[in-house]
C-alpha positions, 0 to 999 in steps of 0.5 A: 500500500502506497501512502499518497498523503491524502486523508480519508474523511468520514462524516459522523452524525449523532442524535442529541436526544433520542426520539420517543419510543412509539410503542411505549410513548416514552424516551426509554429504549433498550440498548445494545453494544456492537459486541452484544448478541442480537437477542441481548437484554443487557447493555455493555455501556461501552457503545450504542450499536442498536436500540429497541423498544422495551414494549412487551406488546405482540404484533399481529404475526405473534412476534414481540415488537422488541424482537423486530 
C-alpha cells in the first residue's frame, strides 16, 4: 500500500436526544453494544450499536415488537 498523503474523511452524525419510543410513548429504549448478541437484554455501556423498544406488546404475526 502506497501512502499518497491524502486523508480519508468520514462524516459522523449523532442524535442529541433520542426520539420517543412509539410503542411505549416514552424516551426509554433498550440498548445494545456492537459486541452484544442480537437477542441481548443487557447493555455493555461501552457503545450504542442498536436500540429497541422495551414494549412487551405482540404484533399481529405473534412476534414481540422488541424482537423486530
